[in-house]
C-alpha positions as a LaTeX table, in Angstrom:
\begin{tabular}{lrrr}
\hline
Residue & $x$ (\AA) & $y$ (\AA) & $z$ (\AA) \\
\hline
Unk1 & 110.91 & 103.37 & 94.89 \\
Unk2 & 113.03 & 101.75 & 92.75 \\
Unk3 & 117.13 & 101.19 & 92.72 \\
Unk4 & 119.73 & 99.14 & 90.97 \\
Unk5 & 122.86 & 97.94 & 91.72 \\
Unk6 & 125.91 & 98.97 & 90.44 \\
Unk7 & 126.21 & 95.96 & 88.05 \\
Unk8 & 123.02 & 96.15 & 86.56 \\
Unk9 & 121.66 & 92.41 & 87.15 \\
Unk10 & 119.18 & 93.07 & 90.40 \\
Unk11 & 116.61 & 95.61 & 90.23 \\
Unk12 & 115.18 & 96.32 & 94.25 \\
Unk13 & 111.40 & 97.77 & 94.41 \\
Unk14 & 110.01 & 99.22 & 97.33 \\
Unk15 & 106.07 & 98.38 & 97.33 \\
Unk16 & 104.05 & 100.56 & 100.13 \\
Unk17 & 100.51 & 101.20 & 100.81 \\
Unk18 & 98.49 & 103.23 & 103.68 \\
Unk19 & 94.97 & 102.69 & 105.16 \\
Unk20 & 93.41 & 104.37 & 107.82 \\
Unk21 & 92.48 & 102.05 & 110.74 \\
Unk22 & 90.60 & 102.31 & 114.18 \\
Unk23 & 92.55 & 102.98 & 116.77 \\
Unk24 & 91.60 & 103.30 & 120.75 \\
Unk25 & 92.78 & 105.50 & 123.76 \\
Unk26 & 92.06 & 105.27 & 127.17 \\
Unk27 & 91.39 & 108.85 & 128.99 \\
Unk28 & 92.61 & 109.26 & 132.72 \\
Unk29 & 92.31 & 112.40 & 134.74 \\
Unk30 & 89.16 & 113.40 & 133.65 \\
Unk31 & 89.41 & 112.81 & 130.04 \\
Unk32 & 92.74 & 115.45 & 130.04 \\
Unk33 & 95.22 & 112.50 & 129.62 \\
Unk34 & 95.51 & 109.40 & 126.99 \\
Unk35 & 97.61 & 106.65 & 126.96 \\
Unk36 & 99.10 & 105.68 & 123.84 \\
Unk37 & 96.53 & 104.51 & 121.08 \\
Unk38 & 95.79 & 100.67 & 120.86 \\
Unk39 & 94.84 & 99.43 & 117.17 \\
Unk40 & 91.64 & 98.31 & 117.09 \\
Unk41 & 90.76 & 97.41 & 113.31 \\
Unk42 & 93.66 & 95.09 & 111.09 \\
Unk43 & 91.69 & 95.25 & 107.68 \\
Unk44 & 93.38 & 95.81 & 104.29 \\
Unk45 & 90.59 & 98.91 & 103.63 \\
Unk46 & 90.48 & 102.54 & 105.22 \\
Unk47 & 88.51 & 102.31 & 108.37 \\
Unk48 & 86.82 & 105.37 & 109.59 \\
Unk49 & 85.03 & 105.61 & 113.55 \\
Unk50 & 81.22 & 107.17 & 113.78 \\
Unk51 & 80.29 & 106.26 & 117.17 \\
Unk52 & 80.12 & 104.69 & 119.38 \\
Unk53 & 77.06 & 101.51 & 120.95 \\
Unk54 & 75.44 & 103.67 & 123.86 \\
Unk55 & 77.17 & 100.93 & 126.93 \\
Unk56 & 80.31 & 102.31 & 125.50 \\
Unk57 & 81.90 & 98.65 & 124.57 \\
Unk58 & 81.27 & 98.76 & 120.89 \\
Unk59 & 82.63 & 101.40 & 117.90 \\
Unk60 & 81.17 & 102.27 & 115.03 \\
Unk61 & 82.53 & 102.62 & 112.09 \\
Unk62 & 82.69 & 103.20 & 108.52 \\
Unk63 & 84.65 & 101.62 & 106.01 \\
Unk64 & 85.49 & 101.93 & 102.18 \\
Unk65 & 85.55 & 98.00 & 102.23 \\
Unk66 & 81.95 & 98.33 & 101.40 \\
Unk67 & 80.71 & 101.95 & 101.05 \\
Unk68 & 76.40 & 100.52 & 101.06 \\
Unk69 & 77.62 & 98.61 & 104.72 \\
Unk70 & 78.34 & 99.78 & 108.51 \\
Unk71 & 80.14 & 97.67 & 110.75 \\
Unk72 & 80.84 & 97.20 & 114.97 \\
Unk73 & 83.37 & 96.06 & 116.59 \\
Unk74 & 83.67 & 95.83 & 120.35 \\
Unk75 & 86.60 & 97.07 & 122.32 \\
Unk76 & 87.69 & 93.52 & 123.39 \\
Unk77 & 87.21 & 91.81 & 120.37 \\
Unk78 & 89.44 & 90.73 & 116.88 \\
Unk79 & 87.29 & 90.94 & 114.73 \\
Unk80 & 83.75 & 93.59 & 113.51 \\
Unk81 & 80.37 & 92.29 & 112.59 \\
Unk82 & 78.29 & 94.09 & 110.11 \\
Unk83 & 75.78 & 96.66 & 112.10 \\
Unk84 & 73.95 & 98.15 & 108.79 \\
Unk85 & 73.57 & 96.63 & 105.43 \\
Unk86 & 72.24 & 98.69 & 103.39 \\
Unk87 & 70.87 & 99.47 & 99.28 \\
Unk88 & 72.75 & 102.36 & 98.60 \\
Unk89 & 75.64 & 103.75 & 99.79 \\
Unk90 & 75.86 & 105.06 & 103.51 \\
Unk91 & 77.27 & 108.20 & 104.67 \\
Unk92 & 79.74 & 108.97 & 106.73 \\
Unk93 & 78.60 & 110.45 & 109.78 \\
Unk94 & 75.75 & 107.67 & 111.49 \\
Unk95 & 74.29 & 108.91 & 114.80 \\
Unk96 & 72.39 & 107.18 & 117.73 \\
Unk97 & 69.17 & 107.95 & 118.78 \\
Unk98 & 69.46 & 109.62 & 122.35 \\
Unk99 & 68.25 & 106.75 & 124.06 \\
Unk100 & 70.67 & 104.54 & 121.65 \\
Unk101 & 68.15 & 101.85 & 120.41 \\
Unk102 & 68.69 & 103.43 & 116.57 \\
Unk103 & 71.24 & 103.66 & 114.03 \\
Unk104 & 70.43 & 106.02 & 112.64 \\
Unk105 & 72.13 & 106.59 & 108.82 \\
Unk106 & 71.94 & 108.31 & 105.70 \\
Unk107 & 71.86 & 107.21 & 102.27 \\
Unk108 & 73.31 & 108.66 & 98.96 \\
Unk109 & 71.77 & 107.96 & 96.16 \\
Unk110 & 73.17 & 106.43 & 92.87 \\
Unk111 & 72.37 & 109.57 & 90.47 \\
Unk112 & 73.51 & 113.07 & 91.98 \\
Unk113 & 70.63 & 114.56 & 93.92 \\
Unk114 & 70.86 & 116.73 & 96.93 \\
Unk115 & 68.15 & 114.59 & 98.73 \\
Unk116 & 69.07 & 112.12 & 101.03 \\
Unk117 & 66.84 & 109.24 & 102.76 \\
Unk118 & 67.36 & 109.19 & 106.90 \\
Unk119 & 67.57 & 105.69 & 107.61 \\
Unk120 & 66.78 & 103.94 & 111.08 \\
Unk121 & 67.96 & 100.71 & 111.89 \\
Unk122 & 67.15 & 98.89 & 115.19 \\
Unk123 & 70.77 & 98.59 & 117.25 \\
Unk124 & 69.48 & 94.84 & 117.85 \\
Unk125 & 69.09 & 94.20 & 113.22 \\
Unk126 & 66.05 & 93.80 & 111.96 \\
Unk127 & 64.49 & 96.20 & 108.50 \\
Unk128 & 65.66 & 99.24 & 108.24 \\
Unk129 & 62.73 & 102.59 & 107.94 \\
Unk130 & 62.35 & 105.55 & 106.30 \\
Unk131 & 63.12 & 108.57 & 109.08 \\
Unk132 & 62.75 & 111.31 & 106.50 \\
Unk133 & 64.08 & 112.94 & 103.38 \\
Unk134 & 66.22 & 116.11 & 103.97 \\
Unk135 & 68.88 & 118.23 & 101.57 \\
Unk136 & 72.95 & 118.27 & 101.53 \\
Unk137 & 73.71 & 121.46 & 99.19 \\
Unk138 & 77.31 & 123.11 & 99.23 \\
Unk139 & 78.43 & 121.23 & 101.93 \\
Unk140 & 75.76 & 122.47 & 104.72 \\
Unk141 & 73.09 & 118.96 & 105.67 \\
Unk142 & 74.66 & 117.28 & 108.93 \\
Unk143 & 72.50 & 115.59 & 111.68 \\
Unk144 & 73.27 & 114.41 & 115.42 \\
Unk145 & 70.76 & 113.46 & 118.58 \\
Unk146 & 71.81 & 115.36 & 121.81 \\
Unk147 & 71.97 & 111.96 & 125.05 \\
Unk148 & 69.65 & 110.43 & 127.35 \\
Unk149 & 67.86 & 111.98 & 129.17 \\
Unk150 & 67.26 & 114.74 & 126.43 \\
Unk151 & 65.83 & 113.44 & 123.80 \\
Unk152 & 66.10 & 116.36 & 120.86 \\
Unk153 & 67.45 & 115.28 & 117.48 \\
Unk154 & 68.73 & 118.47 & 115.17 \\
Unk155 & 69.13 & 118.64 & 111.39 \\
Unk156 & 71.10 & 121.65 & 109.47 \\
Unk157 & 70.61 & 122.20 & 106.01 \\
Unk158 & 70.91 & 125.29 & 104.02 \\
Unk159 & 67.85 & 126.93 & 102.83 \\
Unk160 & 66.20 & 128.14 & 99.64 \\
Unk161 & 68.19 & 131.13 & 98.70 \\
Unk162 & 71.30 & 129.42 & 100.57 \\
Unk163 & 71.64 & 132.27 & 102.99 \\
Unk164 & 70.75 & 130.47 & 105.76 \\
Unk165 & 70.82 & 127.27 & 108.04 \\
Unk166 & 68.29 & 125.97 & 109.33 \\
Unk167 & 68.13 & 123.84 & 112.31 \\
Unk168 & 65.22 & 121.49 & 112.87 \\
Unk169 & 63.81 & 118.74 & 115.05 \\
Unk170 & 63.18 & 115.80 & 114.32 \\
Unk171 & 62.18 & 112.23 & 116.32 \\
Unk172 & 63.71 & 109.03 & 115.32 \\
Unk173 & 60.51 & 107.09 & 114.73 \\
Unk174 & 57.98 & 110.12 & 114.08 \\
Unk175 & 60.34 & 112.11 & 111.57 \\
Unk176 & 60.19 & 116.16 & 110.66 \\
Unk177 & 59.64 & 118.00 & 113.53 \\
Unk178 & 59.76 & 122.26 & 114.18 \\
Unk179 & 62.00 & 124.78 & 113.27 \\
Unk180 & 64.21 & 125.84 & 115.63 \\
Unk181 & 66.12 & 128.55 & 114.67 \\
Unk182 & 67.89 & 130.01 & 111.64 \\
Unk183 & 71.25 & 130.58 & 111.37 \\
Unk184 & 73.25 & 132.95 & 108.76 \\
Unk185 & 75.18 & 131.45 & 106.58 \\
Unk186 & 79.30 & 132.03 & 106.74 \\
Unk187 & 81.84 & 130.85 & 103.78 \\
Unk188 & 84.19 & 130.67 & 106.91 \\
Unk189 & 81.86 & 128.42 & 108.94 \\
Unk190 & 82.33 & 123.94 & 108.70 \\
Unk191 & 78.49 & 123.27 & 108.80 \\
Unk192 & 79.83 & 119.90 & 107.86 \\
Unk193 & 81.17 & 119.05 & 111.69 \\
Unk194 & 78.49 & 120.85 & 113.79 \\
Unk195 & 78.42 & 118.95 & 117.38 \\
Unk196 & 75.04 & 119.06 & 119.17 \\
Unk197 & 75.47 & 119.55 & 123.22 \\
Unk198 & 74.52 & 116.22 & 125.45 \\
Unk199 & 72.05 & 118.07 & 126.67 \\
Unk200 & 69.95 & 118.99 & 123.49 \\
Unk201 & 70.83 & 122.83 & 124.73 \\
Unk202 & 73.53 & 123.98 & 122.06 \\
Unk203 & 74.59 & 123.51 & 118.63 \\
Unk204 & 78.84 & 123.85 & 118.53 \\
Unk205 & 80.36 & 124.77 & 114.46 \\
Unk206 & 83.99 & 125.23 & 114.17 \\
Unk207 & 85.73 & 127.37 & 111.45 \\
Unk208 & 88.01 & 126.86 & 108.66 \\
Unk209 & 89.78 & 128.97 & 106.51 \\
Unk210 & 91.34 & 131.42 & 109.71 \\
Unk211 & 94.74 & 132.53 & 111.11 \\
Unk212 & 93.29 & 130.64 & 114.90 \\
Unk213 & 90.45 & 128.34 & 115.37 \\
Unk214 & 87.09 & 129.26 & 116.49 \\
Unk215 & 84.10 & 127.58 & 117.81 \\
Unk216 & 81.02 & 129.09 & 117.19 \\
Unk217 & 78.39 & 127.86 & 119.52 \\
Unk218 & 74.58 & 128.51 & 118.92 \\
Unk219 & 72.14 & 128.25 & 121.60 \\
Unk220 & 68.69 & 126.01 & 120.87 \\
Unk221 & 66.72 & 127.74 & 124.06 \\
Unk222 & 66.55 & 130.84 & 123.45 \\
Unk223 & 69.98 & 131.66 & 125.11 \\
Unk224 & 72.71 & 133.48 & 124.13 \\
Unk225 & 75.12 & 132.69 & 121.32 \\
Unk226 & 79.21 & 132.64 & 121.76 \\
Unk227 & 82.68 & 132.30 & 120.33 \\
Unk228 & 85.07 & 130.52 & 121.69 \\
Unk229 & 88.98 & 130.94 & 120.60 \\
Unk230 & 91.01 & 127.67 & 120.51 \\
Unk231 & 94.17 & 129.64 & 121.97 \\
Unk232 & 97.26 & 128.63 & 119.38 \\
Unk233 & 95.89 & 126.34 & 116.93 \\
Unk234 & 95.00 & 127.68 & 113.48 \\
Unk235 & 92.30 & 124.77 & 112.75 \\
Unk236 & 89.98 & 122.15 & 114.14 \\
Unk237 & 88.75 & 118.80 & 112.57 \\
Unk238 & 85.64 & 116.79 & 113.52 \\
Unk239 & 84.68 & 118.23 & 117.08 \\
Unk240 & 82.98 & 116.22 & 118.78 \\
Unk241 & 81.36 & 117.34 & 122.62 \\
Unk242 & 82.69 & 115.18 & 125.47 \\
Unk243 & 80.50 & 113.54 & 127.29 \\
Unk244 & 80.09 & 115.22 & 130.57 \\
Unk245 & 79.17 & 119.00 & 127.75 \\
Unk246 & 82.20 & 120.99 & 129.29 \\
Unk247 & 84.45 & 120.74 & 126.20 \\
Unk248 & 85.22 & 119.00 & 122.77 \\
Unk249 & 87.66 & 116.89 & 121.44 \\
Unk250 & 89.20 & 117.72 & 118.29 \\
Unk251 & 92.14 & 117.00 & 115.72 \\
Unk252 & 93.91 & 119.71 & 114.78 \\
Unk253 & 96.74 & 119.58 & 111.75 \\
Unk254 & 99.80 & 120.78 & 110.52 \\
Unk255 & 102.58 & 119.28 & 108.09 \\
Unk256 & 104.20 & 117.71 & 111.44 \\
Unk257 & 101.12 & 115.96 & 112.04 \\
Unk258 & 97.86 & 115.76 & 113.79 \\
Unk259 & 97.22 & 116.67 & 117.47 \\
Unk260 & 94.26 & 115.33 & 119.29 \\
Unk261 & 93.04 & 118.11 & 121.21 \\
Unk262 & 90.55 & 119.00 & 124.52 \\
Unk263 & 89.32 & 121.82 & 124.58 \\
Unk264 & 87.22 & 123.23 & 127.21 \\
Unk265 & 84.51 & 126.03 & 126.55 \\
Unk266 & 86.99 & 128.88 & 127.16 \\
Unk267 & 88.63 & 127.81 & 124.12 \\
Unk268 & 92.08 & 126.35 & 126.01 \\
Unk269 & 93.82 & 123.44 & 124.35 \\
Unk270 & 95.26 & 120.28 & 125.90 \\
Unk271 & 96.89 & 118.12 & 124.08 \\
Unk272 & 96.16 & 114.32 & 123.92 \\
Unk273 & 98.58 & 113.07 & 121.12 \\
Unk274 & 100.29 & 114.01 & 118.48 \\
Unk275 & 100.75 & 111.79 & 115.04 \\
Unk276 & 104.40 & 111.88 & 112.84 \\
Unk277 & 101.84 & 111.59 & 109.23 \\
Unk278 & 100.00 & 114.45 & 108.34 \\
Unk279 & 96.85 & 112.37 & 107.52 \\
Unk280 & 94.21 & 114.39 & 105.13 \\
Unk281 & 91.29 & 114.02 & 108.20 \\
Unk282 & 91.79 & 112.47 & 111.80 \\
Unk283 & 88.11 & 111.48 & 113.06 \\
Unk284 & 88.05 & 111.39 & 117.24 \\
Unk285 & 85.31 & 110.20 & 118.71 \\
Unk286 & 84.43 & 110.17 & 121.93 \\
Unk287 & 82.71 & 107.03 & 124.47 \\
Unk288 & 79.84 & 107.35 & 126.28 \\
Unk289 & 80.97 & 106.80 & 129.54 \\
Unk290 & 83.89 & 109.20 & 128.83 \\
Unk291 & 86.56 & 106.30 & 128.99 \\
Unk292 & 88.38 & 106.00 & 125.48 \\
Unk293 & 88.45 & 107.87 & 122.13 \\
Unk294 & 88.41 & 106.29 & 118.79 \\
Unk295 & 90.67 & 107.40 & 116.80 \\
Unk296 & 91.44 & 107.08 & 112.81 \\
Unk297 & 95.16 & 106.87 & 112.17 \\
Unk298 & 97.39 & 106.01 & 108.88 \\
Unk299 & 98.91 & 102.70 & 109.14 \\
Unk300 & 101.51 & 102.15 & 106.01 \\
Unk301 & 102.62 & 98.78 & 104.90 \\
Unk302 & 106.26 & 98.72 & 102.93 \\
Unk303 & 107.78 & 94.98 & 101.21 \\
Unk304 & 111.36 & 95.12 & 98.94 \\
Unk305 & 111.62 & 92.86 & 95.82 \\
Unk306 & 114.75 & 91.98 & 94.39 \\
Unk307 & 114.41 & 90.64 & 91.40 \\
Unk308 & 117.05 & 89.15 & 88.79 \\
Unk309 & 117.31 & 87.74 & 85.33 \\
Unk310 & 115.20 & 90.53 & 83.84 \\
\hline
\end{tabular}
């Protein structure tokens, strides 16, 4: 923004910068209310929460300040520490193994390729090790894990003819396992945002580009599939199961801003927080103990400058 005084002797400039930062919201009343979030990260990069440590005391986040690193910051700490230092660019949806002992992340090759290397690294550090390779094609290629005492981890990939999505089990130590099921690929379904239930029995996948948001629930244990309509909301993004398995946390965007929602298994949506800014994407990640939500929020800084004698 630039303007001049009436006599033309002075020039006023405004410079603004915006970053996505990680915020923490404390949940109450069984996760149905949230206190105003407080800011956790304080750097000059775009930071996005991607997960939690198993003890719910630290947030894992991805930062564009270093595309080959994943960071960890305690909820009472002022600064972050390096959690993963990779040799390749890291994809932005790492996961924890069900027992919380391993950070699972994938590397994006420098040359264009559909192949990704899924890696594991001990939460205590050490040398990264290859778990397996998997494919990312046309927005399909996502992995995730259940939580102990469940042991299941899955990867979703598109079939060779690109007409189906395959759901395959894998083990963080032993790699690819058996095919669990196939799903007919639907262009209106956002397979990038799939979520595995805490007990490993269901896979939740939201729809996109529809008048009223829907969540598809696919059984991985031979049960019945079903669909939830999220009443009154046109879209949802970045779906995550609640730790108790009784619903989801997600965000819904509109021209007025982003709204953080808790959605139950009947499709009833409860707004928890709304921003006044319309960020492209708002990440919402619940802590394993159900006490907190890690959020991405936009922070804007503006400065005014006056020039004379130009």
